[in-house]
Each structure stands twice: as structure tokens, then as C-alpha cells.
Short mmCIF file of the C-alpha atoms (twelve columns), coordinates in Angstrom:
data_MODEL
# 
_entry.id   MODEL 
# 
loop_
_atom_site.group_PDB 
_atom_site.id 
_atom_site.type_symbol 
_atom_site.label_atom_id 
_atom_site.label_alt_id 
_atom_site.label_comp_id 
_atom_site.label_asym_id 
_atom_site.label_seq_id 
_atom_site.Cartn_x 
_atom_site.Cartn_y 
_atom_site.Cartn_z 
_atom_site.pdbx_PDB_model_num 
ATOM 1   C CA . UNK A 1   301.278 67.219  29.459 1 
ATOM 2   C CA . UNK A 2   300.926 69.992  31.420 1 
ATOM 3   C CA . UNK A 3   302.300 73.524  30.723 1 
ATOM 4   C CA . UNK A 4   303.022 75.657  33.645 1 
ATOM 5   C CA . UNK A 5   303.100 79.524  32.938 1 
ATOM 6   C CA . UNK A 6   303.260 83.255  35.308 1 
ATOM 7   C CA . UNK A 7   301.112 85.496  34.984 1 
ATOM 8   C CA . UNK A 8   301.707 89.082  33.362 1 
ATOM 9   C CA . UNK A 9   301.670 92.291  35.077 1 
ATOM 10  C CA . UNK A 10  300.052 93.591  32.092 1 
ATOM 11  C CA . UNK A 11  296.254 92.872  32.662 1 
ATOM 12  C CA . UNK A 12  292.794 93.603  31.075 1 
ATOM 13  C CA . UNK A 13  291.042 96.842  32.595 1 
ATOM 14  C CA . UNK A 14  287.469 95.207  33.766 1 
ATOM 15  C CA . UNK A 15  285.891 92.068  33.059 1 
ATOM 16  C CA . UNK A 16  282.233 91.752  32.665 1 
ATOM 17  C CA . UNK A 17  281.163 88.446  34.377 1 
ATOM 18  C CA . UNK A 18  279.812 87.372  37.655 1 
ATOM 19  C CA . UNK A 19  281.645 88.168  40.679 1 
ATOM 20  C CA . UNK A 20  284.560 85.118  41.092 1 
ATOM 21  C CA . UNK A 21  283.231 81.904  42.421 1 
ATOM 22  C CA . UNK A 22  286.227 80.290  44.525 1 
ATOM 23  C CA . UNK A 23  285.231 76.838  44.221 1 
ATOM 24  C CA . UNK A 24  284.758 77.017  40.109 1 
ATOM 25  C CA . UNK A 25  288.497 77.789  40.035 1 
ATOM 26  C CA . UNK A 26  290.902 74.583  38.985 1 
ATOM 27  C CA . UNK A 27  292.089 73.185  42.783 1 
ATOM 28  C CA . UNK A 28  288.736 73.978  44.912 1 
ATOM 29  C CA . UNK A 29  290.631 72.183  47.395 1 
ATOM 30  C CA . UNK A 30  292.155 75.418  48.080 1 
ATOM 31  C CA . UNK A 31  289.423 78.242  48.019 1 
ATOM 32  C CA . UNK A 32  289.481 78.770  51.540 1 
ATOM 33  C CA . UNK A 33  293.412 79.866  50.907 1 
ATOM 34  C CA . UNK A 34  292.323 81.705  47.957 1 
ATOM 35  C CA . UNK A 35  289.639 83.619  50.454 1 
ATOM 36  C CA . UNK A 36  292.483 84.472  52.941 1 
ATOM 37  C CA . UNK A 37  294.654 85.963  50.424 1 
ATOM 38  C CA . UNK A 38  291.916 87.893  49.122 1 
ATOM 39  C CA . UNK A 39  290.634 89.274  52.324 1 
ATOM 40  C CA . UNK A 40  294.038 90.553  53.371 1 
ATOM 41  C CA . UNK A 41  295.151 92.026  50.322 1 
ATOM 42  C CA . UNK A 42  291.466 93.918  50.199 1 
ATOM 43  C CA . UNK A 43  292.177 95.189  53.620 1 
ATOM 44  C CA . UNK A 44  295.871 95.996  52.996 1 
ATOM 45  C CA . UNK A 45  294.270 98.155  50.283 1 
ATOM 46  C CA . UNK A 46  291.343 99.653  52.170 1 
ATOM 47  C CA . UNK A 47  294.108 100.741 54.376 1 
ATOM 48  C CA . UNK A 48  297.205 104.126 54.379 1 
ATOM 49  C CA . UNK A 49  297.630 103.850 50.676 1 
ATOM 50  C CA . UNK A 50  302.087 104.239 51.107 1 
ATOM 51  C CA . UNK A 51  302.450 101.197 52.987 1 
ATOM 52  C CA . UNK A 52  300.409 99.067  50.312 1 
ATOM 53  C CA . UNK A 53  302.145 100.575 47.080 1 
ATOM 54  C CA . UNK A 54  305.246 99.573  49.946 1 
ATOM 55  C CA . UNK A 55  304.280 96.537  50.229 1 
ATOM 56  C CA . UNK A 56  303.112 95.181  46.356 1 
ATOM 57  C CA . UNK A 57  305.596 97.059  45.002 1 
ATOM 58  C CA . UNK A 58  303.800 99.762  42.973 1 
ATOM 59  C CA . UNK A 59  304.004 103.784 42.348 1 
ATOM 60  C CA . UNK A 60  301.960 106.365 43.096 1 
ATOM 61  C CA . UNK A 61  301.110 106.759 39.026 1 
ATOM 62  C CA . UNK A 62  299.603 102.852 39.479 1 
ATOM 63  C CA . UNK A 63  297.004 103.852 42.145 1 
ATOM 64  C CA . UNK A 64  294.275 102.689 40.332 1 
ATOM 65  C CA . UNK A 65  296.105 98.611  41.194 1 
ATOM 66  C CA . UNK A 66  294.966 99.645  44.631 1 
ATOM 67  C CA . UNK A 67  291.329 100.581 43.847 1 
ATOM 68  C CA . UNK A 68  290.788 97.481  42.058 1 
ATOM 69  C CA . UNK A 69  292.161 95.381  44.942 1 
ATOM 70  C CA . UNK A 70  289.936 96.918  47.310 1 
ATOM 71  C CA . UNK A 71  287.276 94.552  46.086 1 
ATOM 72  C CA . UNK A 72  288.188 92.036  44.308 1 
ATOM 73  C CA . UNK A 73  285.400 89.732  45.884 1 
ATOM 74  C CA . UNK A 74  282.245 91.989  43.813 1 
ATOM 75  C CA . UNK A 75  284.273 92.859  40.867 1 
ATOM 76  C CA . UNK A 76  283.219 91.577  37.090 1 
ATOM 77  C CA . UNK A 77  285.380 89.154  36.102 1 
ATOM 78  C CA . UNK A 78  286.646 87.619  32.442 1 
ATOM 79  C CA . UNK A 79  288.463 84.177  31.769 1 
ATOM 80  C CA . UNK A 80  291.768 84.531  32.710 1 
ATOM 81  C CA . UNK A 81  292.645 83.447  29.267 1 
ATOM 82  C CA . UNK A 82  291.388 87.391  28.477 1 
ATOM 83  C CA . UNK A 83  292.987 88.619  31.803 1 
ATOM 84  C CA . UNK A 84  296.448 88.410  31.069 1 
ATOM 85  C CA . UNK A 85  297.999 90.652  28.422 1 
ATOM 86  C CA . UNK A 86  301.429 90.537  28.661 1 
ATOM 87  C CA . UNK A 87  304.312 89.593  25.969 1 
ATOM 88  C CA . UNK A 88  304.471 86.371  26.488 1 
ATOM 89  C CA . UNK A 89  300.080 85.838  26.087 1 
ATOM 90  C CA . UNK A 90  300.083 87.730  23.032 1 
ATOM 91  C CA . UNK A 91  302.308 85.237  21.599 1 
ATOM 92  C CA . UNK A 92  300.725 82.526  22.647 1 
ATOM 93  C CA . UNK A 93  296.948 84.146  22.057 1 
ATOM 94  C CA . UNK A 94  294.988 81.592  24.513 1 
ATOM 95  C CA . UNK A 95  291.687 82.911  23.425 1 
ATOM 96  C CA . UNK A 96  292.194 82.212  20.024 1 
ATOM 97  C CA . UNK A 97  293.638 78.484  21.218 1 
ATOM 98  C CA . UNK A 98  290.226 77.784  22.884 1 
ATOM 99  C CA . UNK A 99  287.935 79.095  20.478 1 
ATOM 100 C CA . UNK A 100 290.289 76.599  18.155 1 
ATOM 101 C CA . UNK A 101 290.124 72.571  17.863 1 
ATOM 102 C CA . UNK A 102 292.846 72.551  19.923 1 
ATOM 103 C CA . UNK A 103 290.770 74.151  22.549 1 
ATOM 104 C CA . UNK A 104 290.025 70.792  25.077 1 
ATOM 105 C CA . UNK A 105 293.713 70.618  24.927 1 
ATOM 106 C CA . UNK A 106 294.323 73.950  25.738 1 
ATOM 107 C CA . UNK A 107 291.522 74.052  28.627 1 
ATOM 108 C CA . UNK A 108 293.093 70.842  30.309 1 
ATOM 109 C CA . UNK A 109 297.010 71.146  29.642 1 
ATOM 110 C CA . UNK A 110 297.313 75.280  31.042 1 
ATOM 111 C CA . UNK A 111 298.201 76.373  34.340 1 
ATOM 112 C CA . UNK A 112 298.950 79.708  35.589 1 
ATOM 113 C CA . UNK A 113 300.304 80.773  38.521 1 
ATOM 114 C CA . UNK A 114 298.721 83.973  40.594 1 
ATOM 115 C CA . UNK A 115 300.361 85.095  43.784 1 
ATOM 116 C CA . UNK A 116 296.208 86.000  44.012 1 
ATOM 117 C CA . UNK A 117 295.173 82.267  43.171 1 
ATOM 118 C CA . UNK A 118 297.370 79.736  43.760 1 
ATOM 119 C CA . UNK A 119 297.035 78.462  40.444 1 
ATOM 120 C CA . UNK A 120 294.049 78.778  37.336 1 
ATOM 121 C CA . UNK A 121 293.083 77.055  34.419 1 
ATOM 122 C CA . UNK A 122 292.626 79.313  31.041 1 
ATOM 123 C CA . UNK A 123 288.836 79.621  31.187 1 
ATOM 124 C CA . UNK A 124 288.537 80.627  35.171 1 
ATOM 125 C CA . UNK A 125 287.426 83.684  35.576 1 
ATOM 126 C CA . UNK A 126 288.674 85.762  37.843 1 
ATOM 127 C CA . UNK A 127 288.730 89.556  38.242 1 
ATOM 128 C CA . UNK A 128 292.147 92.480  37.199 1 
ATOM 129 C CA . UNK A 129 294.361 92.237  40.589 1 
ATOM 130 C CA . UNK A 130 297.917 93.077  41.588 1 
ATOM 131 C CA . UNK A 131 299.778 90.754  43.261 1 
ATOM 132 C CA . UNK A 132 303.179 89.192  42.459 1 
ATOM 133 C CA . UNK A 133 304.151 86.387  44.003 1 
ATOM 134 C CA . UNK A 134 307.151 87.781  45.399 1 
ATOM 135 C CA . UNK A 135 305.131 89.925  47.486 1 
ATOM 136 C CA . UNK A 136 305.327 89.057  51.536 1 
ATOM 137 C CA . UNK A 137 301.345 90.265  52.520 1 
ATOM 138 C CA . UNK A 138 300.902 91.158  55.913 1 
ATOM 139 C CA . UNK A 139 298.521 88.303  57.612 1 
ATOM 140 C CA . UNK A 140 299.857 85.285  55.067 1 
ATOM 141 C CA . UNK A 141 303.858 86.287  54.961 1 
ATOM 142 C CA . UNK A 142 305.785 85.230  51.859 1 
ATOM 143 C CA . UNK A 143 303.003 84.238  48.926 1 
ATOM 144 C CA . UNK A 144 305.543 81.782  47.409 1 
ATOM 145 C CA . UNK A 145 306.432 79.697  50.677 1 
ATOM 146 C CA . UNK A 146 302.561 80.154  51.174 1 
ATOM 147 C CA . UNK A 147 300.821 78.642  48.266 1 
ATOM 148 C CA . UNK A 148 303.638 76.108  47.993 1 
ATOM 149 C CA . UNK A 149 302.125 74.520  51.629 1 
ATOM 150 C CA . UNK A 150 299.193 74.378  49.818 1 
ATOM 151 C CA . UNK A 151 299.530 73.291  46.271 1 
ATOM 152 C CA . UNK A 152 302.168 70.697  46.297 1 
ATOM 153 C CA . UNK A 153 300.682 67.641  47.131 1 
ATOM 154 C CA . UNK A 154 297.949 68.956  44.796 1 
ATOM 155 C CA . UNK A 155 299.969 69.511  41.832 1 
ATOM 156 C CA . UNK A 156 302.313 66.201  42.553 1 
ATOM 157 C CA . UNK A 157 298.583 64.128  42.105 1 
ATOM 158 C CA . UNK A 158 297.353 66.260  39.291 1 
ATOM 159 C CA . UNK A 159 300.918 65.550  37.101 1 
ATOM 160 C CA . UNK A 160 301.781 62.071  37.561 1 
ATOM 161 C CA . UNK A 161 302.211 60.728  34.166 1 
ATOM 162 C CA . UNK A 162 302.240 64.628  32.646 1 
ATOM 163 C CA . UNK A 163 305.474 65.586  30.926 1 
ATOM 164 C CA . UNK A 164 305.998 68.729  32.678 1 
ATOM 165 C CA . UNK A 165 306.508 71.710  30.808 1 
ATOM 166 C CA . UNK A 166 308.106 74.943  33.065 1 
ATOM 167 C CA . UNK A 167 307.737 78.448  31.584 1 
ATOM 168 C CA . UNK A 168 307.616 79.876  34.763 1 
ATOM 169 C CA . UNK A 169 309.388 82.792  35.990 1 
ATOM 170 C CA . UNK A 170 311.860 82.082  39.500 1 
ATOM 171 C CA . UNK A 171 309.543 84.406  41.426 1 
ATOM 172 C CA . UNK A 172 306.585 81.419  40.725 1 
ATOM 173 C CA . UNK A 173 308.304 78.599  40.605 1 
ATOM 174 C CA . UNK A 174 308.833 78.617  43.993 1 
ATOM 175 C CA . UNK A 175 305.056 78.332  44.466 1 
ATOM 176 C CA . UNK A 176 305.563 74.491  43.063 1 
ATOM 177 C CA . UNK A 177 308.708 72.723  42.475 1 
ATOM 178 C CA . UNK A 178 307.994 69.297  40.985 1 
ATOM 179 C CA . UNK A 179 310.099 66.594  42.902 1 
ATOM 180 C CA . UNK A 180 311.097 62.687  42.181 1 
ATOM 181 C CA . UNK A 181 309.663 61.032  39.352 1 
ATOM 182 C CA . UNK A 182 307.808 64.450  38.648 1 
ATOM 183 C CA . UNK A 183 311.067 66.330  38.008 1 
ATOM 184 C CA . UNK A 184 312.285 63.392  35.870 1 
ATOM 185 C CA . UNK A 185 309.531 64.770  33.663 1 
ATOM 186 C CA . UNK A 186 309.935 67.888  34.109 1 
ATOM 187 C CA . UNK A 187 311.509 70.555  31.569 1 
ATOM 188 C CA . UNK A 188 312.597 73.616  32.486 1 
ATOM 189 C CA . UNK A 189 312.801 75.838  29.396 1 
ATOM 190 C CA . UNK A 190 315.141 78.570  28.916 1 
ATOM 191 C CA . UNK A 191 316.322 81.051  26.323 1 
ATOM 192 C CA . UNK A 192 319.382 82.028  25.165 1 
ATOM 193 C CA . UNK A 193 320.711 84.786  22.749 1 
ATOM 194 C CA . UNK A 194 323.633 83.746  20.639 1 
ATOM 195 C CA . UNK A 195 325.710 85.967  18.951 1 
ATOM 196 C CA . UNK A 196 329.036 85.402  16.826 1 
ATOM 197 C CA . UNK A 197 330.215 82.112  15.079 1 
ATOM 198 C CA . UNK A 198 332.204 78.816  15.749 1 
ATOM 199 C CA . UNK A 199 334.981 79.672  18.108 1 
ATOM 200 C CA . UNK A 200 333.496 82.940  19.255 1 
ATOM 201 C CA . UNK A 201 330.182 82.689  19.638 1 
ATOM 202 C CA . UNK A 202 329.139 83.437  22.827 1 
ATOM 203 C CA . UNK A 203 325.645 82.724  24.190 1 
ATOM 204 C CA . UNK A 204 323.672 84.896  27.041 1 
ATOM 205 C CA . UNK A 205 320.133 84.517  29.264 1 
ATOM 206 C CA . UNK A 206 317.718 87.193  27.986 1 
ATOM 207 C CA . UNK A 207 314.890 87.394  30.395 1 
ATOM 208 C CA . UNK A 208 312.387 89.785  28.337 1 
ATOM 209 C CA . UNK A 209 312.158 88.527  24.946 1 
ATOM 210 C CA . UNK A 210 312.450 84.943  26.421 1 
ATOM 211 C CA . UNK A 211 308.650 85.664  27.762 1 
ATOM 212 C CA . UNK A 212 307.966 86.068  23.637 1 
ATOM 213 C CA . UNK A 213 309.684 82.428  22.823 1 
ATOM 214 C CA . UNK A 214 307.732 81.107  25.693 1 
ATOM 215 C CA . UNK A 215 304.545 82.301  24.624 1 
ATOM 216 C CA . UNK A 216 305.522 81.189  21.290 1 
ATOM 217 C CA . UNK A 217 306.686 77.493  21.893 1 
ATOM 218 C CA . UNK A 218 303.444 77.116  24.001 1 
ATOM 219 C CA . UNK A 219 301.299 78.258  21.299 1 
ATOM 220 C CA . UNK A 220 302.945 75.765  19.090 1 
ATOM 221 C CA . UNK A 221 303.008 72.911  21.594 1 
ATOM 222 C CA . UNK A 222 298.950 73.220  22.084 1 
ATOM 223 C CA . UNK A 223 298.105 74.146  18.285 1 
ATOM 224 C CA . UNK A 224 300.523 71.363  16.748 1 
ATOM 225 C CA . UNK A 225 298.881 68.641  19.135 1 
ATOM 226 C CA . UNK A 226 301.978 67.476  20.370 1 
ATOM 227 C CA . UNK A 227 301.990 64.652  22.690 1 
ATOM 228 C CA . UNK A 228 305.307 63.571  24.157 1 
ATOM 229 C CA . UNK A 229 306.064 61.444  27.384 1 
ATOM 230 C CA . UNK A 230 309.841 62.397  27.770 1 
ATOM 231 C CA . UNK A 231 311.820 65.608  28.121 1 
ATOM 232 C CA . UNK A 232 314.001 63.863  25.018 1 
ATOM 233 C CA . UNK A 233 310.763 63.712  23.388 1 
ATOM 234 C CA . UNK A 234 309.973 66.935  23.782 1 
ATOM 235 C CA . UNK A 235 313.392 68.089  22.229 1 
ATOM 236 C CA . UNK A 236 312.706 66.583  19.087 1 
ATOM 237 C CA . UNK A 237 309.181 67.570  18.694 1 
ATOM 238 C CA . UNK A 238 310.355 71.299  18.670 1 
ATOM 239 C CA . UNK A 239 313.477 70.964  16.782 1 
ATOM 240 C CA . UNK A 240 310.650 69.331  14.282 1 
ATOM 241 C CA . UNK A 241 309.151 72.620  14.455 1 
ATOM 242 C CA . UNK A 242 311.762 74.664  13.868 1 
ATOM 243 C CA . UNK A 243 312.943 75.898  17.231 1 
ATOM 244 C CA . UNK A 244 316.198 75.750  17.117 1 
ATOM 245 C CA . UNK A 245 316.526 73.511  21.090 1 
ATOM 246 C CA . UNK A 246 319.179 72.038  22.974 1 
ATOM 247 C CA . UNK A 247 318.234 69.113  26.015 1 
ATOM 248 C CA . UNK A 248 320.312 69.963  29.219 1 
ATOM 249 C CA . UNK A 249 320.133 67.152  31.869 1 
ATOM 250 C CA . UNK A 250 318.902 67.913  35.748 1 
ATOM 251 C CA . UNK A 251 322.364 69.447  36.953 1 
ATOM 252 C CA . UNK A 252 321.096 66.772  40.378 1 
ATOM 253 C CA . UNK A 253 318.949 64.539  41.066 1 
ATOM 254 C CA . UNK A 254 315.448 65.069  41.550 1 
ATOM 255 C CA . UNK A 255 315.770 67.787  39.533 1 
ATOM 256 C CA . UNK A 256 314.025 69.097  36.553 1 
ATOM 257 C CA . UNK A 257 315.422 68.931  32.723 1 
ATOM 258 C CA . UNK A 258 316.523 72.744  31.001 1 
ATOM 259 C CA . UNK A 259 315.914 73.378  27.335 1 
ATOM 260 C CA . UNK A 260 318.010 75.844  26.024 1 
ATOM 261 C CA . UNK A 261 315.808 77.995  23.029 1 
ATOM 262 C CA . UNK A 262 318.722 79.463  20.994 1 
ATOM 263 C CA . UNK A 263 317.939 82.493  19.353 1 
ATOM 264 C CA . UNK A 264 320.870 83.845  16.598 1 
ATOM 265 C CA . UNK A 265 321.400 87.230  15.625 1 
# 
């Protein structure tokens, strides 16, 4: 099983490890691409602040992010599992999983997408940074398209024979879209809030709460050692773990399945 995650805007302030070694990160084949993105981001953030903030979509009050981005190559690092601190990661508790019997399973199953690194594993050591996949980075262009060109073949191969559980937002899904046989083994996790009952029940897609639910789902899969091969088995396993779910077939050929987790009330 592969579990695909977005990063979080919330991150630890600093690390205490040696500078990042791009060749040791997962998928070392894209080390040069990572180096290029890093160089262009550092160059942007060493220049005038206002244009840099506009490109990165940050406010004047977030100037610390620019400072960090100026010297990424030499900055102290920490595990990706400890770096991301948003609500999804609070619920997922990656550090706890890596310190438990689920450590090997977690390290092998989780891929975190990143505007700066493309994709990292929980144990990869990287510095704090600020760069969304939705940014159009000078010298690189739209990062979603850039990383899609770098990652698609590698991730298609990595996903062979695996069930793919996609917990990414649309911004990060742009970096890799499973197709063909892989799409038929891919399940995009969505969260719906249901209000009312019976004929008056109404369902709406939620966003912020969805991060928490996806984090809980990912934690449960890894902590409980769920081992399934098909979308139907995946839906059944989550139901057995107490999640109210509904599995939807692909809207079109070579598109992923959709699993709705229903939050009631």
C-alpha cells in the first residue's frame, strides 16, 4: 500500500541535523531537479522581499519564511515526520508510528508531496521551508507541472502492484496523477459532512476537517497493519475500523475510485 499525503503549511521552526543531502532522499533520481528548485527558491528569497512574497503567496508578517528560504542548502534538518505540524499530521502522529511496531510499514508506505522536494518519505531529513506546489517559481515555472514531468515515470513504477490511498489536496495531486492499471488501484479519500436524517439528509464536502479525518484514516491503516489489494477491500477494512464509508466507482476510465468518509452531525 502507498499512502500519498500533502505537506502542511505549519512546520517546525528548525532542525538539529546536518544539511540536507539530496542524494539520500527518497527517489534520488530527482536529486538534480531538487537542487534546481532549491537554487531558484534561494535566489528569489535573497532578492527584493515584496516580489518574493507575491510569488510565494505570503504576507509581510511571514517574513521569517523568506529568511529560511535563503539558505536551505546549509540549514539544519529534521525528519519529515517531525517537520510537518498541521492538523493532518497531528492526527496521523507519524513520529509515534516510526517509534512503534508499525515503523517499517510506515517508512515504506508513506509519500509526502512537496513543492520543494517533489516527494519525501517520513524518515528523510530536510530543513524547514516555505514553497507551495501551487507556486509559479521564476526559472522553473508552475511547480505542479514541473514535478509531474520529473516524478510520473518513477512513481508509476513505485506503485506497481500497490493499492494507492490518495489523501492529497488537488494542488499536490497535480504532481502525479496515477493512470492506467494504477488508477484502477487508486482510491481518493474524500470527507463529507452529513446533516439531517432520512429524506432530509444533506451532504457537503468539507476541507479543514477533511485533513483531520484523512490523518486519522492514515494512522489507523498503518497502526492496525491493514493489508488490502483492492478498493473494495480497502473500503471494507475501514468500515471494520469504525469509519462510516461509501465507495464510489471511477467517473471515467483510468480514473481513481473515490472513498467518502461520512461525518454525521
